[in-house]
N, C-alpha and C positions, 0 to 999 in steps of 0.2 A: 755451792758455794763453799768456798777456804778460807777460812780468815783465821789467818797463826799471826803467832806476836807481827805486828807489823815495826820495819826497821822506820816509818816516817814518824813513828807515836811518837807524841813529844811525853813527855814525865815529871812534876816537878814535885822535888824535893824540899822538905821544909822538916828543919832540925839546926838547936841553935848549939850542938856539940860539931865544929867540925869533926872528930875521931870519924859520927855515922854519916855525912855528907859523904866524907872517901870515901864509905867500906861500901854503900850504896848505892855511889855511881861510881865508882871499880868493877861493882856488879851487874849493873845495866848503861853503860856507855859501849858498850863493841854494837849493841844490839836497841837504843833504844837513842833520843835526842834529849839532852834531860836539861834543865835549868831548876837553879836550886838558888834557895833562901834561906836564912838564916833568923828571922821573926816573922813573925805573924804579919804585921803591917804587908813589907815588901814581898810575900810573902800572897798577900792579898794585889798588888800591881802589876806584880806575874800574872796572876793567871785571871784578871781580867785583860792585860795587853795582850797575852801571848794566847790564849784558852786551851793553855793541854788538854789533853786526852785522860790524861789522870794524874792525880795528887797525891802523895805519901806523906804525909803531916803527923809530926811527931805532937803530943798531949800538950806537956806541962814545958813550956816555954816565961821569960820574963815579955812584961807586955801583954800581948794580945796570947792567949791561947789555946791549944787546938778545935778546941769544943768554942772559940769568939767566931776565930777564921772561917770556920767550918758553916755558925749561923750567918756570917756573912758575907759567903759561896752561897749556900740557898734561897737566900732571899735576894739575891739579882739575878731577875732572867738571864740575862747574860753568860752566867756560871752557874746555876742551881743542877744544870746537866752533866758536870764534873765527877765522873767519879770519885770518892776519897776515902784509900786506907788509912785509917790509923797509925800509927807510931806508939807501941808503951810498953813499958815495964813493969804497967800493973794488967792481968786479966778481971780484977772488979774495975777496970772502965769502960767493958766490955759492953752493957747493956743503954747504960748510959748515951756512948755514941752510936748506937744501931739506930736507939731511939732516933736521935738527930739528922741519921741522914746514912753514914758511913756504911760505905760496902763489904769490910772484911776489916780486920785486925794482923797486925803484923807486930808479932813481939820482942819484947828488947833482950837476950842478945839479940840480934839476926840471922839466922843461917839463910846462908844461899841458896841452898833448893827450896828454900818457901819462900824466901822474897824472893824471886824471878816464878816459881810455880804460880803463884797468885797472883803477881803483877799480870802476867802471862794469860792466866785466865781472865783476870777481869775486863783488862785491853780486847779480849777475844768477845767476851759478852758488851763489849760498846760498840766492840765492828758489827757486830750486828745488830745492837739496838741502833743504830745508827739507820743501818742501810734500810731494812724494816721502816726507818723516819720516810729514810732519803722519797723511798720506791711509794709508799705511802701519799705523799706530796707532791710527787710526780703524777702518782693515778689521780688525787684529788685536783693536781691541774688541767689535766688531759679530759676528765668527766665533766668540769664547769668548761674546756674549750668546747664538749662534741656537746655539751646540753645548748651552748649557745649560739650553736650552729645549724643544730636541730631549729630551736627557737628560732633566728632568724630565717630561716627555711619554710617554718610552716607558718611564721608573719608575712614572708612574701606572696606563699601560697594563695591565704587569705586575702590579700591586698587584692592580687590579679584574681581570683575568681571574684571575688568580690565587684572590680572593677566589671571585668564580664557583661558579671549583671547585672547591672545597674545603668551602664550606659554603652554594650556592645562593640563597647572600642577602652580595652586596658590600656593605659596610659596617657591616655587623650586627655582626660584631667586630674587634678587634688585631688575634687573633692573630696574623695573618701581621705587620706594624709590631713586636707585638713581638721575633718569634724572629729578624727580620734583623736587630734591632737589639742582639740577645743574639747574635749569632753575630759581629755584628761586635768588641767589645766586648772577645769569648771571644780572637778571634784577633790583637788586638792583644794581649793576655794573652803569648797563648803566642810573639808575636814574638821576644825572646832566649832561648826554649827550645832547645837543639841539633836537636831533632828536628824545628823544624817553620819553622825562621829560615830555612830557603831555597827555602821556598813561599809564605812567607807576607809577600812583600812589601808595599808601598802598595798598589801598583795590584791585584792579589791577593786584597786586601781588599777592594778599592772590588769588584771583580764579583763576593765572594763577598756583601756587602749587599745588592745590588742582585739577583741569580740566585735570592736563600737565599728570595723569598715563591714560589719556581716550583718547588718540595720537593715538593708534593704537587697541581702539574697534571693529573697522570693521575684525579686526583679524580673531573674531569669525565666520562669516561665510564665509573663506579658508579652502579648504579642508588640513583634517594634508598632506598629498600624495605630495602637494604642501609648505602648513606654515613647515611640520616636516623634511620635504627632507634634507639626508646629501648631499650635493651636491649641483654643479650652478644648477638655474634653465633651462632650455628650454624657448626658444622664447617666444612661447605660457602660460606655464606657469607665465612666470614672466607676462602679462598680468594679468592673472589670479588674481594675488597675490598685482596685482597693483591697482585690485578694492577695498580691503581694504580699502582706503581712500575712497568714494563714500560712503561706507558700513558703513565708521561709523558718514561720516553724516547726512544719512538716518536715522539712528539710533539714532540719538541725536534730529535730526529734530520730530519726529514723538512723541516725548514726548511732542512738547508747547502744539496742542489740551489740553494734556488729563488735563496742567495747568490753559490753560487762561489767561497765563501773559509772558510775555517779562523778562526773567531770564539773566540778565549778565554772569551770570559763562557756561550755555547753547548757548551762542554766543562766548565765549571764545571758550568754548570743541568745536563745532562745524567746528572753525576758523581750531585750533590743529586739528583735525583726518583728515581735509579736507587736507590744504593743507601745513604737514608738510612735503609734501614730493617732495614741489616746493622749484625752484634754483634759486638760485641768478643770475644767467645766464638764463636763461627758459629754460635749457632744464629737468624742474620736470615734474611731473603730481601732478594731472591729467588735468589740465591747462595749462599749460603749464604759468606759471605767470614767473615772472621778476621782481626785486626790491623791491622797494617799495611797489609795488602793493600788494604785498606776505603779509599777515597779519603778525604783530607783534607778536604775542602769536605765528604764527605755525612757523617761524622765528628762535624765540630764543627756540622751543626744535627741532628745525633741527638740530641745533650746540650740543647742551646737546644730544638728541638721538644716533648724530651719534659715538658719541665720545665714549660714554659709550660700545655703538655697539661694537664697536675699540675696546674697552679695553676691554672686555668677552670673555669669550669661548663662539662658535654661536656651527650650529651642521657640520657648511662645513670649518671652521678652529674653530684653536689654539687660544687665545687672542694676543693683541699685543701687544707691549708692552707702557707706556705713551706719552717714546720720539718722539715712532711710529705715534703718533696716532696724537701727537701736530703735528710734521708733513707733519701728514693729513692734517690736519686742515688747517695748513698753505695752505698748496698746493691746498686749493681748499677757501682762501681766496678770494673773490670780482669773484669766477665762482659759486661754487657750492651755499655757506653760506654769508653772509650778513658780510663784512667785517671789522665794526666796533664791529660789535657782537665777533666775531672770537679776535678779540683785546681785547677786555674784558673777553674773555674766557679763555684767556693769562695771559689775570694780574691778576688773583683769584686762580694761580696754586697752592699754597699754599690750597686752601678753600677745589676746588673742590679733594685733596687728603686724606683730614678731611674725606666729604663724601667717599668715595672708602671705606675709612676704618673703616666710624662706619655701613655702610652697604655693609660688606661683602656678596661674593653670598655662594650658602652652600656648605659644599662638596660633597657631592652628585649633585647637579648642575655640578658643578666643571667637575667632575669626565666623569658625562655621557653627557656632554660636548663632553671633550678632547674625549672621546671615539669614539663619533661620530668625531669630524674633523680629527684624525688618521686613519678613514676608510675610507675616503673620501681621505683622501694623500696616503695614505697608507705608514700612521709612526705605 
């Protein structure tokens, strides 16, 4: 990278003596663009408007001194990084000037070779600094862009795999999208609650949103004759269906040895897959946990998942109305579900309705599920 004195660099020369301005201008005008000011106020106005690459600043001037100008420039984010070389007749001023942030001094009377050399040197330094800042800014944006792309691909992959596992028909239903959106708004509603505020940070809520579609990943190991049965499961069939929680946990845990590190996302996904069928009163499965022994992530999914299941067509029945579903949630408050989570869910009724409108099931999926429900009910 060649960084010589740039012909398009702008230098602001500030001095209250016209002869000093004339002298410096003659030295620099053939190489650089020049701006001049004969007092501090004009210097500040020009600096803020034109943002020069370098300022040659006299210290002793009537009105605002060079120190005053330097202080104001340093305190303004738009001009704080413009290098300042003080012009002075006294070397006693050097220490104070450097403490204020000046990059160099040129003493009076001026020597042409010294002025040219120091100006060129500091313009090279600034050019190098600007180059690195631009490069770093570009790299940061590129990293953010590629990270965003990777997260998008990961999230889409999770949705596709989870859809295949749950319904053997990726894209037929928006159940997973609705469930993860319900979980997010429910978690946000609970962030101020003393029981949950420590757990529900912004980062954790983001991970919950991304992990939510994996709650039924274990259904990939359940036979179609049971998973898609258009009717009530026999007791022995239900025992097989219950295995999806353990299968889901095992599938997620198998990823850890390959990664060789602890991943918070997988911690949440495991808790969700294994614990979302536990009930507040201990009547759920696979372990019969109760109350706060059930992971928070699993309790959140339980409310969101059940509500969406109730308000969607299923092979064994048609969708229930939102009012009926709300009634069942209230009925299960404190027995099936964490009571505070049910209260929070009911408090965001408008957001829940908006999510259902944003992610409706396809007409084909609704017709298919409705037909299977009719077959089961004799409709």
